[in-house]
Every structure is written in C-alpha cells, then in structure tokens.
C-alpha positions in Angstrom: 129.7 160.3 178.8 126.4 160.0 176.9 123.7 162.3 178.2 119.9 161.7 178.2 116.9 163.7 179.2 115.4 160.6 180.8 116.7 157.4 182.1 114.2 154.8 183.2 115.0 151.7 185.3 112.8 148.7 184.4 110.5 147.7 181.6 107.3 147.2 183.6 105.2 150.2 184.5 108.0 152.6 183.6 107.0 151.9 180.0 103.7 153.7 180.6 105.7 156.9 181.1 108.3 156.3 178.5 105.8 155.5 175.7 104.0 158.8 176.4 107.2 160.7 176.3 108.5 159.3 173.1 106.0 161.4 171.2 108.4 164.2 171.8 111.2 163.8 169.1 113.5 166.1 171.0 113.8 163.9 174.1 116.7 161.5 174.4 115.6 158.5 176.4 117.5 155.4 177.9 115.9 152.3 179.4 117.9 150.0 181.7 116.7 146.4 182.2 118.7 143.5 183.8 116.0 140.8 183.3 113.5 139.8 180.7 111.7 142.8 179.1 108.2 143.4 180.3 108.6 143.6 184.0 107.6 141.2 186.8 103.9 141.1 186.0 104.4 139.9 182.4 107.4 137.6 182.8 107.0 135.9 186.2 104.0 137.4 188.1 100.4 138.2 187.6 99.9 137.4 183.9 101.4 133.9 183.7 100.0 133.0 187.1 96.5 133.8 185.8 97.1 131.7 182.7 97.5 128.8 185.1 94.9 129.9 187.6 92.1 129.7 185.0 92.6 126.0 184.0 93.0 125.1 187.7 89.6 126.7 188.3 88.2 124.8 185.4 89.3 121.5 187.0 87.6 122.6 190.2 84.4 123.4 188.5 84.4 120.1 186.5 84.8 118.3 189.8 81.5 119.9 191.0 79.5 118.8 187.9 78.0 115.8 189.6 76.1 118.2 191.9 74.1 119.1 188.9 73.6 115.5 187.7 76.2 115.9 185.0 78.4 112.7 184.8 81.9 114.0 183.9 85.3 112.5 184.1 88.6 114.1 183.3 90.4 111.6 181.1 93.8 113.3 181.3 95.5 116.5 182.3 98.9 117.7 181.1 100.1 120.3 183.5 103.6 120.1 181.9 102.3 121.1 178.5 100.2 123.9 180.0 103.2 125.2 181.9 105.4 125.1 178.7 102.7 126.9 176.7 102.5 129.7 179.3 106.3 130.0 179.4 106.5 130.1 175.6 103.7 132.7 175.3 105.2 135.0 177.9 108.7 134.6 176.5 107.5 135.4 173.0 105.8 138.6 174.2 108.9 139.6 176.2 111.1 139.1 173.2 108.8 141.3 171.2 109.0 144.1 173.8 112.8 143.8 173.9 113.1 144.0 170.1 110.8 147.0 170.0 113.1 148.8 172.6 116.3 147.8 170.8 115.0 149.1 167.4 113.4 152.3 168.5 115.1 155.3 166.9 114.9 157.6 169.8 115.6 155.2 172.6 118.8 153.4 173.8 118.2 150.1 175.5 120.8 148.9 178.0 120.3 145.2 178.9 122.4 145.2 182.0 122.4 146.2 185.7 122.7 149.9 186.1 125.0 150.9 188.9 124.9 154.5 190.3 128.3 156.2 190.4 126.8 159.6 191.2 123.4 161.3 191.7 122.5 161.1 188.0 125.5 159.1 186.6 125.1 155.4 186.0 127.5 152.7 184.9 125.9 150.4 182.3 128.2 147.6 181.6 131.5 149.5 181.9 130.4 152.8 180.4 128.8 155.8 182.1 125.7 157.6 181.1 124.0 160.7 182.6 120.3 161.3 183.0 118.7 164.6 183.7 115.5 162.9 184.9 115.5 159.5 186.5 112.6 157.1 186.8 113.3 154.4 189.4 110.8 151.6 188.5 113.1 148.7 189.0 110.6 146.4 190.8 111.5 143.9 193.6 112.9 140.4 194.1 111.9 137.3 196.0 112.7 137.4 199.7 114.9 134.4 200.6 114.8 133.7 204.3 117.9 132.5 206.0 117.4 128.7 206.0 120.4 126.5 206.7 121.3 124.4 203.7 118.9 126.1 201.3 121.6 127.2 198.8 123.3 123.8 198.9 120.1 121.8 198.3 118.6 124.2 195.8 115.2 125.8 195.4 113.0 127.7 193.0 111.0 130.9 193.2 108.3 132.3 191.0 111.1 133.4 188.7 112.4 129.9 188.0 108.9 128.5 187.9 108.1 130.6 184.9 111.6 130.8 183.4 113.1 127.3 183.6 110.9 124.7 185.3 110.6 121.9 182.7 107.9 119.9 184.4 105.8 119.9 187.5 107.3 118.1 190.4 105.5 115.1 191.8 105.7 116.8 195.2 106.7 120.3 196.4 107.2 122.1 199.7 106.4 125.8 199.5 107.8 128.1 202.1 105.3 130.9 202.6 101.5 131.2 202.8 100.7 134.3 200.7 99.4 135.1 197.2 102.2 133.3 195.3 102.2 130.2 197.4 98.4 129.8 197.2 98.0 130.6 193.5 100.9 128.4 192.2 100.2 125.8 194.9 96.6 125.6 193.8 97.5 125.1 190.2 100.1 122.4 190.9 97.7 120.6 193.3 94.9 120.6 190.7 97.3 119.1 188.2 98.5 116.3 190.3 101.4 117.6 192.4 101.4 116.8 196.1 101.7 120.3 197.7 102.8 121.2 201.2 102.6 124.8 202.3 104.8 125.7 205.3 103.9 129.1 206.9 105.5 130.5 210.1 102.4 132.6 210.9 99.4 131.0 212.5 97.4 131.2 209.3 97.6 131.7 205.5 97.1 135.1 203.8 97.3 136.9 207.2 96.5 140.2 205.6 92.9 139.0 204.9 89.9 139.0 207.2 89.8 136.1 209.7 86.7 134.5 208.3 88.0 134.8 204.7 91.3 133.1 205.7 89.4 130.3 207.4 87.1 129.7 204.4 90.0 129.6 201.9 92.0 127.3 204.1 89.1 125.0 204.5 88.4 124.8 200.8 92.0 124.3 199.8 92.8 121.8 202.5 91.2 119.1 200.3 94.1 119.4 197.9 96.9 121.2 199.8 98.7 120.2 203.0 99.0 123.1 205.3 101.7 123.3 208.1 100.8 126.5 209.9 102.8 128.1 212.7 106.0 126.3 211.5 109.2 128.2 210.5 111.5 126.5 208.0 114.8 126.1 209.8 116.9 123.7 207.7 117.0 122.0 204.3 118.8 118.9 203.5 118.8 115.9 201.1 117.8 112.4 202.0 116.3 109.3 200.3 116.3 111.1 196.9 114.2 114.0 198.2 114.6 117.5 199.5 113.7 117.7 203.2 112.5 120.8 204.9 112.8 120.8 208.7 110.4 123.3 210.3 109.8 124.2 213.9 106.9 125.7 215.8 107.0 128.1 218.7 106.9 125.2 221.2 110.0 123.8 219.7 108.2 120.9 218.0 109.7 120.0 214.6 108.3 118.4 211.4 110.1 117.1 208.3 108.5 117.7 204.9 109.9 115.5 202.1 109.4 116.7 198.6 110.9 116.6 195.1 111.2 120.4 195.0 111.2 123.4 197.3 109.7 126.7 196.4 110.4 129.9 198.3 107.3 132.2 198.3 108.0 134.2 201.5 107.3 137.6 200.1 109.2 140.3 198.2 112.3 142.2 199.0 114.0 145.3 197.5 117.2 145.3 195.6 120.3 145.7 197.6 120.4 148.8 199.8 123.7 149.9 198.4 122.2 150.5 195.0 121.5 154.2 195.8 124.3 154.9 198.3 126.0 157.3 195.8 122.8 159.3 195.2 120.6 161.5 197.2 117.9 158.8 197.2 116.9 157.7 200.6 115.8 154.1 201.4 114.0 152.4 204.2 115.2 148.8 204.6 116.0 149.0 200.9 112.7 150.4 199.7 112.9 153.8 198.0 111.5 156.6 200.1 109.3 159.1 198.2 107.1 162.0 199.1 103.4 162.1 198.5 104.0 163.0 194.9 106.3 160.0 194.4 109.4 162.2 194.2 112.6 160.5 195.5 115.2 163.2 194.9 116.2 166.0 192.6 114.6 165.1 189.3 114.3 161.5 190.6 110.9 159.7 190.8 109.9 156.2 191.8 106.9 154.0 191.2 105.9 150.4 191.5 107.4 147.7 193.7 110.6 149.7 194.2 108.9 152.1 196.6 107.6 149.2 198.7 104.1 150.8 199.3 101.7 148.4 197.5 103.2 145.6 195.5 100.5 145.2 192.9 100.7 145.8 189.1 97.5 147.9 189.1 99.1 150.2 191.8 102.3 150.5 189.8 100.2 151.5 186.7 98.4 154.1 188.8 101.6 155.4 190.3 103.2 155.7 186.8 100.3 158.1 185.9 101.0 160.2 189.0 104.7 160.3 188.2 104.0 161.3 184.5 101.7 164.1 185.4 103.8 165.4 188.3 107.2 165.1 186.6 106.3 166.2 183.1 103.0 168.1 183.4 103.6 170.0 186.7 100.4 168.6 188.1 101.4 168.5 191.8 99.0 165.6 192.4 99.4 163.5 195.5 98.9 159.8 195.5 95.6 158.4 196.8 95.7 155.0 198.4 92.3 155.0 200.1 90.9 152.3 197.8 93.7 149.9 196.8 92.2 146.6 195.7 93.6 143.2 195.4 92.6 139.7 194.5 93.9 136.1 195.1 93.1 133.7 192.3 92.6 130.4 194.0 89.4 128.4 194.4 87.6 130.2 195.9 88.8 133.6 194.8 89.4 136.2 197.4 89.2 140.0 196.8 89.4 143.0 199.0 89.7 146.7 199.1 90.5 149.3 201.8 90.5 148.5 205.5 89.8 145.3 207.3 87.3 145.4 210.2 89.9 145.5 212.9 91.6 148.5 211.5 88.4 150.3 210.7 87.2 149.9 214.3 90.3 151.7 215.6 89.7 154.7 213.4 85.9 155.0 212.8 82.5 154.2 214.3 81.4 151.6 211.9 78.6 149.4 210.5 79.3 146.0 209.0 77.2 144.4 206.2 77.4 140.7 205.3 75.6 138.5 202.9 76.1 135.0 201.6 76.1 134.0 198.0 73.7 131.1 198.8 71.0 133.5 199.9 70.7 135.0 196.4 68.8 133.3 193.5 72.0 132.9 191.5 73.9 131.6 194.5 71.2 129.0 195.0 71.2 128.1 191.3 75.0 127.5 191.6 74.6 125.6 194.9 77.2 127.7 196.6 77.8 127.4 200.3 79.4 129.8 202.8 80.9 132.2 200.3 80.2 135.8 201.3 80.5 139.6 200.8 81.5 141.8 203.7 81.4 145.5 203.6 82.5 148.1 206.2 81.1 151.7 206.3 81.4 154.7 208.5 78.2 154.9 210.6 77.7 158.7 210.2 78.8 159.3 206.6 78.2 155.9 205.0 81.7 156.3 203.5 82.9 152.8 202.4 86.0 151.9 204.4 86.6 148.5 203.1 85.2 145.2 201.8 86.1 141.5 201.4 84.6 139.0 199.0 85.2 135.3 199.0 83.7 133.2 196.2 83.2 132.9 192.4 84.2 136.0 190.5 85.2 137.9 193.6 87.8 139.8 191.6 85.0 141.1 189.4 82.4 141.8 192.0 84.8 143.9 194.2 85.0 146.4 191.4 81.4 147.6 192.0 82.5 148.6 195.5 85.9 150.1 194.4 84.1 152.4 192.0 81.7 153.6 194.7 84.7 154.5 196.9 85.6 157.1 194.3 82.2 158.8 194.3 80.7 161.4 196.6 77.7 159.3 197.5 79.7 156.2 198.5 77.4 153.6 199.9 74.3 155.7 199.3 74.6 155.2 195.5 74.2 151.4 196.0 70.7 151.8 197.3 69.6 153.7 194.1 71.4 151.4 191.6 69.3 148.8 189.8 70.8 145.4 189.9 70.1 142.6 187.4 68.1 139.7 188.9 69.0 137.0 189.2 72.7 137.6 188.9 75.7 137.2 191.1 76.1 140.9 191.7 73.0 140.9 193.9 75.2 139.5 196.7 77.1 142.8 196.8 73.9 144.9 196.9 72.4 142.9 199.7 75.5 143.2 201.8 74.9 146.9 201.9 71.2 146.3 202.7 72.3 144.3 205.8 74.4 146.8 207.6 74.4 146.3 211.4 76.4 146.9 214.5 79.7 145.0 214.5 79.7 142.0 216.8 
C-alpha cells in the first residue's frame, strides 16, 4: 500500500491547499479526481456560464439602443458557435491542469473514483493507498428529482450542457427556477431558443427578496415562459418532442413540449455510503464538519461537499481556513456572516447576508432603499425600477444584509460586503466620498434613506 502525507479529493478549491503544500519537498501528495480537472466552477459551473452570460447581456443592451436614438439591428447570432468556443476554451484549460498534475514530480494523480475501505485507506482503481491527512473537497452533483419516464426519455444537466451539447435546442423545458435555470435559460432565450421554466415553488429564486424576485421575473418574462407552482411529474415522448407533464397543488396539469429537457433543480451530495467505512459523519449525504472545518481525525472538508454554501468564492475562503487550521495550527473558525452571491441574468441580482424577513426575527432593524433611476447615472441610462436595499441594526448600524437588482449588481454589492468586515459598518458609508455621477451613488443613497420597515 502506497502511503501519502496528504490525499486530496477533487481538483477545484482543494488545489489552493495542495499548491501551497507542494513547496515542501518532503511531503508526498496524492490527488483523486473522477471528472474533468479543474472542478465544477471551471468545467461546468460559474466560469463557462459567465462566458455565455456576457454575450446574452450584450444582446439585451443592443435591444435597448433605440431608447437612445441609436438605430441598431442584429444581423445574425450564432449561439452554437459561441457554445462550442466556451466548451473548447474550458476543455483546453482543464487538459492543461490535468497535464500539470500528471507531470508534477511530487504528486500522484489518480483519475478515478476513490472508494474508502477504511478511515484513511482508499481504493483507487483496484489498488489501495493510505493518507495521513485527508482533504475532502469533492464537490457536489446535480439533484435529479424522481420524475416518471425521465431516464427513458433523456435529459441534460449543466454538466452535459458544457461537456457534450453540440447545438442549442430550438426549445427547452428547464425543471427548476434557481441560478442555473435562470442563467442558462437567459442565454438560450437571447440566442433564439424557446425556453420554458417549470418551478414547483410559487416563484423563481425563492432565496431572494420578494421584490427582487418579482422584478427579475417581470423582466425575463418577455423572453422566458414561466410555469410557477407546477411540479414535474412525468416525462414522455410524443410528436417528435419531449413532453413534461407538470401538476400544481390544485391538481391541475399542464404539458410542456420541447426538443430538450434540462434538470436544474439544485445540487446534491455524492452517495451517502461514500464515507460509511470512515469516522466521517454526514447529514443527508453532506459532510458534517466543526466550526474549523474538521470532519474527523486528520480529515478536513471544504467547498460544496460540506453543503454549507455552494459557491466557488465560499469554497476558496474555506480552503484558506482548512490550510491554516490543518497545517499552521491557526485554530480559526469559519465566518459566514457576509456570504455574497450574484445571479448573472438581465437584470443582475446580487445579495449578501440576511434578507429582511430573517433580520426582523433577530434584530430591531432599519431598511434603506434607493432606485437607480433617481441617481444621475441611472437617469442617463434610462433605468427603471432597479434598486438597492440595505438592512441595518437600529442601534449599532451593523449591516445585516443587502440586495441589489440592476446593472453591475455583482460589482456594486462588493462595496457593502467590504463594509461588513469593518468596525464602523454602515457608519463608514457616510464619510466615504463617492464619484458623481456614477452608478455607485445608488448604494450610498440607500444608506442615506434608512427608515422603519413597512
């Protein structure tokens, strides 16, 4: 049995830790990966999806040009060529990462599924290896709901979309109304696909503020067909199409006919039996860790695998915590008080911290709101209804959360995130000088308009 100082599962954020450790020539390191090298973010997640979100946003902006007396016409769009380029770019980078891992003199790269046969013993393709320290950063997989006929008829997830989809379907039924459904649905709709989103909940992106959800739904309804409150129950073929039969709580059914079906109903952990021969505990398949991200004796977990916050930036942050706790004896707990996120549709949505409903239950709060259109830059851009919303503690002015819907929301939210890591919190906003006229003024003015929640 070959022995290693460190065995890392996954080639995503685990590589942040491994790359730092390889400076020590005495360490023997193994990396196990059963998919394309680079992790979910690079190969089938955030990076390729943003490579499609940007051109989709360009199309949306071009379509607004007439508001500024600019006569424009899109002569042609080739979404298939764009998809192929993204797939090729990502695949090339993934191959480079794999080659680097294969050729590294102090690292063994196992391109297989690692199966635990003991606490620290792993079967890799028929041979066993031992790791003194284990890094469980093996990500997550698409959740596939139990829908009758789904396997027989066939479907794609984000994985197949970026791995093997040769051309955009003329029509698609997407099961799910979250980030993946909206971002990929938005891209396909802008490039000519008839998109249907089937969501069992009463609204899309239910983790967002109610007014944010409503605005995004209103804007996207011009290019996407939403079927809300309907649960996909059955899939079958008919008339050369794939048919999704969905039912609402009143028993009413609809049938959505499309050329393709995409499942975007959330993420799931790898099978729960993966760790049954170890001391690692799981909760519905997600790895249970303590506040230091320790999962067992010399076993640590970060990223999607722990099921806490399934974002790449959180995985990167957690990898730093694991590195310092496991290898520098830092004893540093994780801090999730200001976890941000963004959804790259048109409009963009970004948020951090608590939503108003949650904040009300835990704090005496003030709420500040301001619309883009009431700033000079918002007026110049002829923006309507997009907004910034901030929530602060009444007594301390601690920033509890924020939501932004509108252009560059993913950039503007960072101003609030940074303040959430300072002592002054909202107080610093009142002393900071903001460029005028610029889009960032909408954030400043939201803090200037704090009031009693309605």
